[in-house]
C-alpha positions, 0 to 999 in steps of 0.5 A: 103419305102412307094410308091404311085402308080397312074393310072390316069383318069378323071372319075376314078383314081386308087391309091395304096400304097405299102411298099417296103423293098428290094425285099419284097413288102407289100400292104398298101391300094388302092382305086379309086377317082371318079369325077362327069361327070356333074361337070365342068372340072375345078371342076373335076381337083380340086377334083382329086387334093384335094383327092390325097392330102388326100391320101398322107396325110393319108398314108405318102408315100415317093415317087410316080409313075404314069403311062404315058398315051398312045395316044388316038384316040379321041383328046378331050379325050386325052387332058382331060386325059392329064390335069388330069394326069398333076394334078395327076403328080404335086400333089405329087411333091407339097407335096415334093415326088419324082415322077417316070413315067412309060409307060404302057408297062414297067409296064406290063413287070415289073409285068407280064413279057410281055409288052402286057399283058391283064388287067386281067393278071395284076390283077392276078399278083397283087393278087399273089404279094400282096395277102392281097389286097383282091378284087380290081378294075382294076384301083387299080390293075394298080396303085399297078402295077405302085408302084411295077414297081417303087420299082423294078426300084428304087432298080435296079437304086441303084444297078447300082449306081444311073443310070436308066436302 
């Protein structure tokens, strides 16, 4: 099953697609969606929406997963990130995909084994788990980590008879 992982951001959104077959994971693609800071907020949100639709239409994932945002010290930044996340959360749903949501700590713990792992540790584990991904950005690595987390929890949920762990 193809899974789309999303690391939401207003300036840059990382995305990654993997194929999950039981315990086997295969890298399919990843990338960044970058908005122009000079554009209006509405135009930037629309850009995220249209580009995420293009990713979904090209790679045809069956499910998606997105990282939950943490509380930011700057309320204006937190609000803008929340708006971007809202667009990125609903776009796969509009396309008919089930969408899972995972905290950053859960993603790090699933991929690295520690909920407080550094970004570099996540990147190293992604290269270990998906060696064909090559050189990728931190945002792409985070998105791939979200998709891997979804694959693990989806599989565990099936094992437990549909109950979320």
